[in-house]
C-alpha positions in Angstrom: 0.0 0.0 0.0 1.1 3.6 -0.7 -0.1 6.2 1.8 -0.9 9.4 0.0 -0.1 12.9 1.2 -3.8 13.8 1.3 -4.6 10.9 3.6 -5.9 8.0 1.5 -4.1 4.7 1.0 -3.8 3.1 -2.4 -2.5 -0.3 -3.4 0.9 -0.1 -5.1 0.9 -0.3 -8.9 2.9 -3.2 -10.4 6.2 -3.3 -12.3 6.7 -3.7 -16.0 9.4 -6.0 -17.2 12.0 -4.4 -19.5 15.0 -6.8 -19.8 17.2 -9.2 -18.0 20.6 -7.9 -16.9 23.6 -9.0 -18.9 24.6 -11.7 -16.5 22.0 -12.8 -13.9 24.6 -14.5 -11.8 26.1 -11.2 -10.9 24.6 -8.3 -8.9 24.4 -5.1 -10.9 23.4 -1.5 -10.2 21.2 1.1 -11.8 22.0 4.9 -11.9 20.0 7.7 -13.4 21.4 9.8 -16.3 19.2 12.9 -16.4 19.8 15.3 -19.4 16.4 17.0 -19.1 12.8 16.3 -18.0 12.1 15.0 -21.5 15.4 13.2 -22.1 16.6 10.8 -19.4 18.2 7.3 -19.2 18.8 4.5 -16.8 22.3 3.1 -16.8 22.9 -0.6 -15.9 26.4 -0.8 -14.3 27.7 -4.3 -14.2 31.0 -6.3 -14.4 33.1 -4.0 -16.7 30.2 -2.8 -18.8 27.3 -0.4 -19.0 23.9 -0.7 -20.7 21.3 1.9 -21.2 17.5 2.3 -21.1 15.2 5.0 -22.2 11.5 5.4 -23.2 10.6 2.2 -21.3 13.0 0.2 -23.4 16.6 -0.9 -23.7 18.8 0.8 -26.2 19.8 -1.6 -28.9 22.7 -2.0 -31.4 21.1 -4.0 -34.1 19.2 -6.7 -32.4 21.5 -6.8 -29.3 21.7 -4.6 -26.3 24.0 -1.6 -26.8 26.8 -1.5 -24.3 30.1 0.1 -23.6 33.0 -1.2 -21.6 33.7 0.3 -18.2 36.6 -0.2 -15.8 34.5 -1.3 -12.8 34.8 -4.9 -11.7 31.7 -6.5 -10.3 33.6 -7.3 -7.1 34.2 -3.5 -6.6 30.7 -2.3 -7.1 29.2 -2.8 -3.6 30.6 -2.5 -0.1 30.2 -5.1 2.7 26.8 -3.6 3.5 25.6 -4.0 -0.1 25.8 -0.2 -0.7 26.9 1.0 -4.2 30.4 2.3 -4.0 30.0 4.6 -7.0 29.3 8.3 -6.5 28.3 10.5 -9.4 27.2 14.0 -10.3 26.0 15.3 -13.7 25.9 18.4 -15.8 24.3 18.2 -19.2 25.7 15.4 -21.3 28.5 14.7 -18.8 28.5 12.6 -15.7 31.5 12.4 -13.3 31.8 9.1 -11.5 34.1 8.4 -8.5 35.2 5.2 -6.9 38.0 4.8 -4.3 39.9 2.2 -6.5 39.5 3.8 -9.9 40.5 7.2 -11.5 37.6 9.6 -11.8 35.6 8.6 -14.9 33.6 10.8 -17.3 30.5 9.2 -18.8 29.4 11.3 -21.9 26.3 11.1 -23.9 27.5 11.4 -27.6 24.2 11.1 -29.3 20.7 10.1 -28.3 21.7 6.4 -28.3 25.5 6.3 -27.8 27.8 7.0 -24.9 31.4 6.9 -24.0 33.3 6.5 -20.7 36.9 7.5 -20.1 39.2 8.6 -17.2 39.1 12.3 -16.6 42.2 14.1 -17.5 42.5 16.3 -14.4 44.8 19.2 -15.2 46.9 21.4 -13.0 46.6 19.1 -10.0 45.5 18.5 -7.3 48.7 17.7 -5.4 49.7 16.5 -2.0 51.5 18.9 0.3 54.8 20.2 -1.1 57.8 18.2 0.3 59.5 19.8 3.3 62.6 17.5 3.5 65.5 19.5 2.2 67.5 16.2 1.6 64.8 14.8 -0.7 65.5 16.5 -4.0 64.4 16.0 -7.7 65.8 17.4 -10.9 64.9 16.9 -14.6 67.2 16.5 -17.5 65.1 18.9 -19.6 62.4 21.5 -19.4 60.1 20.2 -22.2 59.2 17.1 -24.0 60.0 13.6 -22.6 62.2 14.0 -19.5 63.9 11.9 -16.9 63.4 12.7 -13.3 66.1 11.8 -10.8 65.5 11.9 -7.0 68.0 11.8 -4.2 66.0 9.3 -2.2 63.3 6.7 -3.1 60.1 8.6 -3.8 58.7 7.0 -7.0 56.5 3.9 -7.2 54.7 2.1 -10.0 51.4 3.3 -8.6 52.4 6.8 -9.7 52.4 6.0 -13.4 49.8 8.0 -15.2 49.7 10.6 -12.4 51.0 14.2 -12.3 54.1 15.4 -10.5 54.8 19.0 -9.5 58.4 20.5 -9.5 59.5 24.0 -8.5 62.7 25.9 -8.9 65.3 24.9 -6.3 65.4 27.1 -3.2 68.0 30.0 -3.5 68.3 29.5 -7.2 70.1 32.9 -7.6 67.9 33.9 -10.5 68.0 37.7 -11.1 65.0 39.8 -11.0 63.8 42.2 -13.8 64.8 45.8 -13.1 64.3 48.9 -15.2 67.3 50.3 -17.0 69.2 47.0 -16.7 71.4 45.6 -19.5 70.4 42.4 -21.2 71.2 40.6 -24.3 69.2 37.8 -26.1 68.6 34.6 -24.1 69.0 36.0 -20.6 66.3 35.0 -18.1 64.9 37.0 -15.3 62.1 36.7 -12.7 59.2 39.1 -12.8 55.8 38.9 -11.1 56.8 35.4 -9.9 57.4 34.2 -13.5 60.4 33.5 -15.6 61.0 35.4 -18.9 63.6 35.1 -21.6 64.9 38.2 -23.4 65.0 38.6 -27.2 66.8 41.5 -29.0 66.8 41.8 -32.8 70.2 41.0 -34.4 71.8 40.3 -31.0 73.0 36.9 -32.2 76.1 35.6 -30.5 79.3 37.4 -29.4 81.5 38.7 -32.2 85.3 38.3 -32.0 87.3 41.5 -31.8 90.4 41.8 -34.0 91.5 45.4 -33.1 90.8 48.2 -30.6 92.2 51.7 -31.1 93.6 54.0 -28.4 91.5 56.9 -29.7 88.8 59.3 -28.7 86.3 57.7 -29.0 87.6 54.1 -29.1 87.0 52.3 -32.3 86.6 48.5 -32.4 86.8 46.2 -35.4 85.2 42.8 -35.5 86.2 39.8 -37.5 82.6 39.4 -39.0 79.7 41.8 -39.5 78.2 42.7 -36.1 74.8 43.9 -37.4 74.6 46.6 -34.7 73.0 50.0 -35.2 73.7 53.5 -33.9 72.5 53.8 -30.3 72.8 50.1 -29.4 74.6 49.0 -26.4 77.4 46.5 -26.2 79.3 44.6 -23.6 83.1 44.0 -24.0 84.7 40.9 -22.6 88.1 39.2 -22.7 90.1 42.0 -24.4 93.9 41.7 -24.0 95.9 44.7 -23.2 93.2 47.4 -23.0 91.6 45.7 -20.0 89.9 48.9 -18.9 86.9 48.2 -21.2 86.3 44.6 -20.1 82.9 43.7 -18.5 81.4 47.1 -19.2 78.5 48.3 -21.2 78.9 51.1 -23.8 76.6 52.9 -26.2 77.9 52.7 -29.8 78.0 55.3 -32.6 79.0 55.4 -36.3 78.8 51.6 -36.9 79.9 50.2 -40.2 79.6 46.5 -41.2 82.6 45.5 -39.0 83.5 48.6 -37.0 81.8 50.6 -34.2 82.8 53.4 -31.8 82.2 53.5 -28.1 80.3 56.7 -27.6 82.2 59.3 -25.4 84.9 56.8 -24.3 88.4 58.3 -24.7 90.9 55.4 -25.0 94.1 57.4 -25.4 95.2 56.8 -21.8 94.2 53.1 -21.8 96.5 50.2 -22.2 97.3 49.0 -25.8 95.1 46.3 -27.3 97.1 43.1 -27.8 94.6 40.4 -28.8 91.3 38.6 -28.3 88.0 39.8 -26.8 84.4 39.7 -27.8 81.6 42.2 -28.2 77.9 41.5 -28.0 74.8 43.5 -28.5 72.8 44.5 -25.3 69.8 46.8 -24.6 68.5 48.5 -21.5 65.2 47.3 -20.1 62.3 49.6 -20.4 59.9 50.9 -17.8 57.1 48.2 -18.0 57.9 45.0 -16.2 56.7 41.8 -17.9 53.7 40.1 -16.2 52.2 38.2 -19.2 51.6 34.4 -19.1 52.1 33.5 -22.8 53.8 34.7 -25.9 56.3 37.6 -26.2 55.7 41.2 -25.1 58.1 44.2 -25.0 58.9 46.1 -21.8 59.5 49.2 -24.0 63.0 48.2 -25.2 63.4 44.4 -24.9 61.1 41.6 -25.9 60.3 39.1 -23.1 59.0 35.6 -23.8 57.1 33.8 -21.0 58.8 30.6 -20.0 57.4 29.3 -16.6 56.0 30.4 -13.3 59.0 28.9 -11.4 57.2 25.6 -11.3 56.1 23.0 -13.8 54.1 19.8 -14.1 54.8 16.4 -15.7 52.8 13.3 -16.2 54.7 10.2 -15.1 54.8 7.6 -17.8 57.3 5.0 -16.5 58.8 4.4 -13.0 62.2 2.9 -13.5 63.1 2.8 -9.8 62.4 4.5 -6.6 64.8 7.3 -7.6 64.2 7.4 -11.4 61.1 8.0 -13.6 60.3 9.1 -17.1 57.6 11.7 -17.7 56.0 13.9 -20.3 56.1 17.6 -19.6 52.6 19.0 -19.3 53.5 22.5 -18.0 57.1 23.6 -18.8 59.6 22.8 -16.0 61.5 25.7 -14.5 65.1 26.5 -15.4 66.4 26.0 -11.9 65.1 22.4 -11.6 66.9 21.3 -14.7 70.2 19.4 -14.5 72.1 17.7 -11.7 73.3 21.2 -10.6 69.7 22.3 -9.8 68.2 19.6 -7.5 65.0 21.0 -6.0 63.4 20.0 -2.7 60.2 21.8 -3.7 58.1 18.9 -5.3 54.8 17.2 -4.7 53.1 14.0 -5.8 49.6 13.8 -7.2 46.8 13.7 -4.6 45.0 11.1 -6.7 46.8 8.1 -8.1 46.9 4.3 -7.8 49.6 4.7 -5.1 47.7 7.3 -3.1 44.1 6.3 -3.8 41.3 8.1 -5.7 38.4 10.3 -4.7 35.2 8.4 -3.8 32.8 11.3 -3.3 31.8 14.1 -5.7 29.5 17.0 -5.9 29.1 20.4 -7.5 29.3 23.5 -5.3 29.6 27.1 -6.3 30.4 26.3 -9.9 33.2 24.0 -8.8 33.6 20.2 -8.9 34.2 19.0 -5.4 36.1 15.7 -5.0 36.5 14.0 -1.6 38.9 11.3 -0.6 37.1 9.8 2.3 40.0 8.3 4.2 42.0 11.5 4.0 39.0 13.6 5.1 40.1 16.0 2.4 37.8 17.9 0.0 39.3 19.5 -3.1 37.5 22.1 -5.3 38.2 22.6 -9.0 38.6 26.1 -10.5 35.4 28.0 -11.0 33.6 26.9 -14.1 36.4 24.5 -15.1 35.4 21.1 -13.5 38.5 19.3 -14.7 41.1 22.0 -13.9 42.6 21.7 -10.4 45.3 24.3 -10.8 46.2 25.7 -7.4 47.6 28.9 -9.0 47.2 30.9 -12.1 50.8 31.0 -13.3 52.1 31.0 -9.8 49.5 33.4 -8.4 46.7 32.2 -6.1 43.4 33.8 -7.2 39.8 33.6 -6.1 39.2 31.2 -9.0 42.0 28.9 -8.1 41.5 25.3 -7.0 42.0 24.6 -3.3 41.5 22.0 -0.6 39.9 21.9 2.8 40.5 19.3 5.5 37.9 18.2 8.1 39.3 18.8 11.5 37.4 17.1 14.4 38.0 15.1 17.5 37.4 11.8 15.6 38.9 10.5 12.4 35.8 9.6 10.5 35.5 8.7 6.8 33.5 11.0 4.5 30.3 9.2 3.5 28.5 11.8 1.3 28.4 15.3 0.0 25.3 17.3 -0.6 25.2 20.8 -2.2 22.8 23.6 -1.3 23.3 26.9 0.4 26.3 25.1 2.0 28.2 22.0 1.0 27.1 19.5 3.6 29.4 16.6 4.5 28.3 13.4 6.2 31.0 11.3 7.9 30.7 8.1 10.0 30.4 10.2 13.2 29.4 13.8 12.4 28.1 16.3 9.9 29.8 19.4 8.6 29.1 22.4 6.4 31.4 24.3 4.1 30.5 27.8 2.9 31.8 31.3 2.5 33.2 33.2 5.5 31.5 36.3 4.2 28.8 36.8 1.5 30.5 39.8 0.0 32.9 37.8 -2.3 33.0 34.5 -4.0 33.8 31.1 -2.4 37.6 30.8 -2.5 40.6 29.7 -0.6 40.5 33.1 1.2 36.7 33.1 1.8 35.8 29.7 3.0 35.2 27.9 6.3 34.2 24.5 7.6 32.1 24.0 10.7 30.8 20.9 12.4 27.0 21.0 12.6 26.1 17.8 14.6 27.4 14.4 15.7 25.0 11.8 14.4 26.9 9.9 11.7 26.0 8.4 8.3 26.5 5.5 6.1 27.4 5.8 2.4 23.9 5.8 0.9 23.7 8.7 -1.5 21.8 11.5 0.2 18.7 13.1 -1.4 18.3 16.8 -1.8 14.6 17.7 -1.6 13.9 21.4 -1.7 15.9 22.9 1.2 16.4 19.6 3.0 19.1 17.0 2.7 17.9 13.5 3.6 20.4 10.9 4.8 20.8 7.5 6.4 22.3 6.9 9.8 25.5 5.0 10.2 23.6 1.9 11.4 21.2 2.3 8.4 18.1 2.1 10.6 17.3 5.8 11.0 16.5 8.2 8.2 16.8 11.9 8.8 15.9 15.3 7.4 18.7 17.9 7.7 17.6 21.6 7.4 19.1 24.9 8.3 17.7 26.5 11.5 17.8 30.3 11.5 17.2 30.3 15.2 20.4 28.4 16.0 22.3 29.4 12.8 23.1 25.7 12.3 21.7 22.7 10.5 19.3 20.6 12.6 18.3 17.0 12.2 14.7 15.7 12.2 14.5 11.9 12.4 11.8 10.7 10.0 11.7 7.1 11.2 10.6 7.8 14.8 7.0 6.6 14.3 8.0 3.6 12.1 11.4 2.6 13.3 10.6 -1.1 12.8 10.3 -0.7 9.1 14.0 -0.1 8.5 15.2 -2.8 10.8 17.7 -4.6 8.5 19.2 -1.3 7.4 18.8 1.0 4.3 21.2 0.4 1.4 19.7 2.5 -1.4 17.2 5.3 -1.9 15.6 7.3 -4.6 13.1 10.2 -4.7 9.9 10.1 -6.9 8.6 13.7 -6.9 5.7 13.2 -9.2 2.9 12.4 -8.8 2.9 11.4 -5.1 6.2 12.6 -3.5 7.6 9.3 -2.4 11.1 8.4 -1.2 11.8 4.7 -2.0 14.3 2.6 -0.2 15.9 -0.9 -0.4 16.6 -2.7 2.9 19.6 -5.0 3.3 17.2 -8.0 3.0 16.0 -6.8 -0.4 12.6 -5.5 0.8 11.3 -2.4 -1.0 9.9 0.2 1.4 8.6 3.8 0.9 8.1 7.0 2.7 5.5 9.4 1.5 7.1 12.8 2.2 5.8 16.3 2.2 7.7 19.0 4.1 5.0 21.7 4.0 2.3 19.3 5.2 4.7 17.6 7.7 3.9 14.2 6.2 6.1 11.1 6.7 4.2 7.9 6.0 6.0 4.6 5.7 5.0 1.4 4.0 6.4 -2.0 3.0 6.0 -3.3 -0.5 6.4 -7.1 -0.7 7.8 -8.2 -4.1 8.4 -11.8 -5.3 12.2 -11.7 -5.0 14.7 -9.2 -3.7 15.1 -5.6 -4.9 18.9 -4.9 -5.3 19.1 -1.4 -6.9 16.8 1.5 -7.6 16.8 4.9 -9.3 14.2 7.4 -10.5 13.9 9.1 -13.9 11.2 11.2 -15.4 8.6 9.4 -17.5 9.0 9.7 -21.3 6.6 12.6 -21.5 8.3 14.4 -18.5 5.0 14.8 -16.6 5.7 12.2 -13.9 8.6 10.2 -12.3 9.2 6.5 -12.5 11.0 4.2 -10.2 13.3 1.7 -11.9 14.7 -1.4 -10.2 16.8 -4.5 -10.5 14.9 -7.3 -9.0 16.5 -10.7 -8.2 14.0 -13.4 -8.6 14.0 -17.2 -8.7 12.2 -18.2 -11.9 11.7 -21.8 -12.9 14.4 -22.7 -10.3 17.0 -20.3 -11.7 18.3 -17.0 -10.3 17.3 -14.2 -12.6 17.9 -10.5 -12.3 15.4 -8.2 -14.2 15.3 -4.5 -15.0 11.8 -3.3 -14.3 10.0 0.0 -13.7 7.0 0.8 -11.5 3.9 1.7 -13.5 2.0 4.8 -12.6 -0.7 4.5 -10.0 -4.3 4.0 -11.4 -5.4 7.5 -12.2 -8.7 9.3 -12.4 -8.8 9.2 -16.2 -7.6 5.6 -16.6 -9.8 2.8 -18.0 -10.1 -0.3 -15.8 -8.3 -2.3 -18.5 -5.2 -0.2 -17.9 -4.9 -1.1 -14.2 -1.4 -2.6 -13.8 -1.4 -4.5 -10.6 1.1 -7.3 -11.4 4.9 -7.4 -11.1 7.4 -8.1 -13.9 4.4 -7.7 -16.2 3.9 -7.4 -19.9 0.9 -6.3 -21.8 -0.8 -6.9 -25.1 -3.3 -4.3 -26.2 -5.1 -4.1 -29.5 -6.5 -0.8 -30.4 -10.1 -0.7 -31.6 -11.3 0.8 -34.9 -14.6 2.5 -35.4 -17.5 0.6 -37.1 -19.5 2.5 -39.7 -21.8 -0.2 -40.9 -22.9 -3.8 -40.5 -25.0 -5.6 -43.1 -28.1 -7.8 -42.4 -26.6 -10.7 -44.3 -25.3 -14.2 -44.0 -22.6 -13.8 -43.1 -22.7 -10.2 -41.7 -20.2 -7.8 -43.3 -18.7 -5.1 -41.1 -17.3 -1.9 -42.4 -14.4 -0.4 -40.4 -11.8 1.7 -42.1 -8.2 0.4 -42.0 -9.1 -2.2 -39.4 -5.9 -4.2 -39.9 -7.5 -7.6 -39.4 -6.6 -10.7 -41.4 -8.6 -13.9 -42.1 -8.7 -16.3 -39.3 -8.1 -13.8 -36.5 -10.7 -13.3 -33.7 -12.4 -10.0 -33.6 -14.5 -8.6 -30.8 -17.6 -6.5 -31.7 -19.0 -4.2 -29.0 -20.7 -0.9 -28.3 -23.0 -1.2 -31.4 -26.2 0.8 -31.4 -29.0 -1.2 -33.0 -28.7 -4.8 -34.4 -29.2 -6.4 -31.0 -27.4 -9.7 -30.8 -24.4 -8.8 -33.0 -22.0 -8.0 -30.1 -19.5 -10.8 -29.3 -16.4 -12.6 -30.6 -16.1 -13.8 -34.2 -13.6 -15.3 -36.7 -12.7 -12.9 -39.4 -13.2 -13.9 -43.0 -12.8 -12.4 -46.5 -11.1 -9.3 -45.1 -10.4 -6.3 -47.2 -8.8 -3.0 -46.3 -12.0 -1.6 -44.9 -14.4 -4.6 -44.5 -14.5 -8.1 -43.2 -17.1 -10.9 -42.7 -18.1 -12.3 -39.3 -17.7 -16.0 -40.1 -20.8 -18.0 -39.4 -22.9 -15.0 -38.2 -26.2 -14.7 -39.9 -27.6 -11.3 -39.2 -30.5 -11.3 -41.6 -33.0 -11.7 -38.7 -31.5 -9.0 -36.5 -32.6 -5.4 -36.3 -30.9 -3.0 -38.6 -27.5 -1.4 -37.6 -28.0 2.2 -36.4 -24.6 3.6 -35.5 -21.4 3.3 -33.6 -19.6 0.2 -32.4 -16.0 -0.8 -32.2 -14.0 -3.7 -33.8 -11.0 -5.0 -31.9 -8.8 -8.0 -32.4 -8.9 -10.6 -29.6 -6.6 -13.5 -28.8 -6.4 -16.5 -26.5 -2.7 -17.2 -26.7 -0.2 -14.8 -25.1 3.5 -15.5 -25.9 6.7 -13.7 -25.1 6.6 -14.6 -21.4 9.9 -16.5 -21.3 11.1 -14.4 -18.4 8.2 -15.9 -16.3 8.6 -19.5 -17.4 7.1 -22.0 -15.0 5.6 -19.2 -12.8 1.9 -18.8 -11.9 0.8 -15.5 -13.2 -2.2 -13.2 -12.6 -4.0 -11.9 -15.6 -6.2 -8.9 -16.3 -8.3 -9.3 -19.5 -10.3 -6.4 -20.8 -10.4 -5.0 -17.2 -11.6 -8.2 -15.7 -9.8 -10.8 -13.6 -8.9 -14.0 -15.5 -8.1 -17.2 -13.6 -4.3 -17.5 -12.9 -2.3 -19.6 -15.4 1.2 -21.2 -15.4 3.6 -20.0 -18.1 4.6 -22.9 -20.3 7.1 -22.5 -23.2 6.9 -18.8 -22.7 3.1 -18.6 -23.2 -0.3 -18.9 -21.6 -3.7 -19.8 -23.1 -6.7 -17.8 -22.0 -10.1 -19.3 -21.3 -11.7 -16.8 -23.7 -10.5 -14.2 -26.3 -9.4 -10.8 -25.0 -8.1 -7.6 -26.6 -6.3 -6.0 -23.6 -4.3 -8.3 -21.5 -1.9 -7.6 -18.6 0.1 -10.6 -17.3 2.6 -10.7 -14.5 3.5 -12.1 -11.0 0.8 -11.7 -8.4 1.2 -9.8 -5.1 -1.1 -9.0 -2.2 -1.8 -5.5 -1.0 -2.8 -5.2 2.6 -4.1 -2.2 4.5 -4.5 -2.7 8.2 -5.4 -0.1 10.8 -3.8 0.4 14.2 -5.7 -0.4 17.3 -9.0 1.4 17.3 -9.5 4.4 19.6 -13.1 5.5 19.7 -13.2 6.5 23.3 -15.3 5.0 26.1 -17.6 6.2 28.8 -14.7 6.0 31.1 -11.3 7.1 29.6 -9.8 5.4 26.5 -10.9 2.4 24.5 -7.4 1.0 24.6 -7.1 -2.2 26.5 -10.8 -2.7 26.6 -12.9 -5.4 24.9 -14.7 -4.2 21.8 -16.6 -5.5 18.9 -16.9 -4.0 15.4 -20.3 -4.8 14.0 -20.5 -2.6 11.0 -18.2 -0.5 8.8 -18.4 2.3 6.3 -15.5 2.6 3.9 -15.1 5.5 1.5 -13.5 4.4 -1.8 -12.0 6.1 -4.8 -12.0 4.3 -8.1 -11.7 0.9 -6.6 -12.6 -2.6 -7.7 -12.6 -5.8 -5.7 -11.6 -6.3 -2.1 -11.6 -8.6 0.9 -12.0 -7.5 4.5 -11.8 -8.9 8.0 -10.3 -8.7 11.4 -6.5 -8.5 11.7 -6.1 -12.2 12.7 -9.2 -13.7 11.3 -10.6 -14.8 8.0 -11.5 -12.3 5.3 -14.6 -12.2 3.1 -15.3 -10.6 -0.3 -16.7 -7.1 -0.5 -18.9 -7.1 -3.6 -18.4 -4.3 -6.2 -20.5 -5.5 -9.1 -23.9 -3.8 -9.0 -27.2 -5.3 -10.0 -27.2 -3.3 -13.3 -23.7 -4.4 -14.3 -23.4 -6.8 -17.3 -21.8 -10.1 -16.3 -19.7 -10.3 -19.4 -18.1 -6.9 -18.9 -15.5 -5.6 -16.5 -16.6 -4.1 -13.2 -16.1 -0.4 -13.4 -14.2 1.4 -10.7 -16.4 2.5 -7.7 -16.2 5.9 -6.0 -18.2 6.5 -2.8 -19.1 4.9 0.5 -19.9 1.2 1.0 -21.7 0.1 4.2 -21.4 -3.5 5.2 -21.7 -5.7 8.3 -18.4 -6.6 10.0 -18.5 -10.2 11.2 -15.8 -9.9 13.8 -15.9 -11.1 17.4 -15.0 -9.4 20.7 -11.3 -8.4 20.9 -8.9 -6.0 22.6 -7.1 -4.6 19.6 -10.0 -3.9 17.2 -8.0 -3.8 14.0 -9.5 -3.7 10.6 -7.8 -5.4 7.6 -8.4 -4.9 3.9 -6.7 -7.2 1.3 -6.4 -7.1 -2.4 -5.0 -10.2 -4.0 -6.6 -9.7 -7.5 -4.8 -7.5 -10.1 -7.3 -4.7 -9.5 -6.9 -1.2 -8.1 -8.3 0.2 -4.8 -7.9 3.4 -2.8 -9.3 3.8 0.6 -10.1 7.4 1.6 -11.7 6.8 5.0 -12.6 3.9 7.3 -15.5 4.5 9.7 -16.3 1.5 11.9 -19.2 1.1 14.2 -17.9 -0.1 17.5 -19.2 -1.3 20.8 -16.7 -0.9 23.7 -17.2 -2.6 27.1 -16.7 -0.3 30.0 -14.4 -2.5 32.1 
């Protein structure tokens, strides 16, 4: 039974069979992939594969199920409690999936019927804390391309292959800083704004050999080759023999020719005489604008500066040769002062996520960032804003408000993170407490400088994925037996817990292992218990409704999720149900049909599990002849000779309605074989023609099982599926076949008051009952522990060969119960028919002792 928010109780609708999982010997899981209200999928996650469902069916590739390979082994899918170990979060066509033993995966919808899955290429990090041991150093043999990393101690392991590695300049590298009016030639490197730049001067080239220097005013120098310098350039003189006064100094030149130049204003008449050697090289003075760019080449006013690095770089380790040696591909150019054996750097860091260090197992979106949590480390890392795969902790060495950063949970107990839930704050559930992360102040964005974490409570959780419903987060206790609502209290300025299982704590006794929320049409939270029982909680925050119910299903429910219906107007619960069919273990993907609605025909009532239906649509009759045999006119009826057709709702021609064999069919007409209508009254109008059958095949998934059957809205005797088929006792046009189940609605002990105090504990007798129904058919009633009897729903005016129509209103009937203390009333539906009880109004006699 399903308690409804407004107060009634309705029997649960049944499930429709979709497909068997790939391998019924292995437990699998379902997760929802929601692109929009109109486009949604169910993903079957099994042993290294994924299959997909949409529009009530399985996506096919040709005649086979479409599937993609996935990395997840079946043995890794569930924990010891039976809880799915995958966590996932989705945006548009992309879903990020985490698991503690696997790199973060990205499931991508490529087209309406194709998907791909691949490890996420996390860029820029994240990294562990930077090494603080000065004796543990690393250097690379190059700055770009394929490089070799050499460490002073053993720091590499094979589990680091495929992960990132961070390397900074060595401490006290001695690198010079950019200064205005400083001399530089091409190829010199300076530090500016925390970044490394390389100078470029036109025609600077290499140093030119000097072949003569004059003792004149000004000094004239001759080079062995053309020097390519211009009037006003600067030069530096080095290694001159004899006239050593000009060595290691900078001079402005004048009157250059191809191989000569003069040192402007320099009088060499008193200097030593040039003897031999020396070089001259072109220099320039820096301008007034310091370089701060992060790519390309920009001038400071005089010199061109090309960006090289931010004093750090990143590589991706490809091969670990030993504990002190690894090969890697440079991702972000390595710094100059970490290259070569002369520049060993102690400023390095391993990747936070790797096979060696473990992978994140929780994920969520928060403030336009992807949050990844590594449960055992109690560490949550946030991506850059709007760049979910970029975990750069700096922007070219500078920490900004958009940079990635991490936060550590600090508390008195070391508890693993079990879930993340995003809202006004990022809520974190651990095995022993709950925390909230949000901005310190609301005046600026969430960032490393504007973030805080605070403990909210100490209840504890298990790893069942929480549900976010409006402003509340719903989560499962560490033991799995309590289910709580977590909402912010403006009075206490903290999140407060409201336990939703207080009044029905028996219903979760074996522990909750999965949950899903069905918002439309009835606002129900569905759960799986550890013993495979499906339970539900009808939930409405505004009306303060929490109503629990058990839903017995033949078999065990192992996984559930909810997606919108194909039209987007309601939500549907999907499940994997483990059943024993014909002595074999089978696992079926099924979805819960919508509850019998106000506009539904009784033949649409789906009150069987793992069911299939066969429905033939009627065509309108426009004429029937008074002939032998009678000829029916019905445009595009689609019938063929030998088929059975049902004729009904005809006005006039009394005696024509019934089942017949089709003969001499054309596009728009057919004969009713053996029916002589010459003596019948004339046809007036209306009527419908509809194919009817007695054999229903395609039931292989229920082989050997006893099934319930609804035919044309009426209950057919149960049958056993043989060779994938059943045979009906009579032809029918609308058939629903599936496993039977019993719906039971039982009251609590009656309290009607007594002359003295309460009726509780006093002997009482129910002698009559009034029950208010809504669109109900068929029911049995009786005391809680006694026999039940049929409550008739067929009226005196109902035709016996037609289905009973749903009844709405009050039924008054005698209650044949005896004297008892409890005074409970029980209503049972074992037929595949709907019923909804709005009110139960018993007439009771209570003894006053």
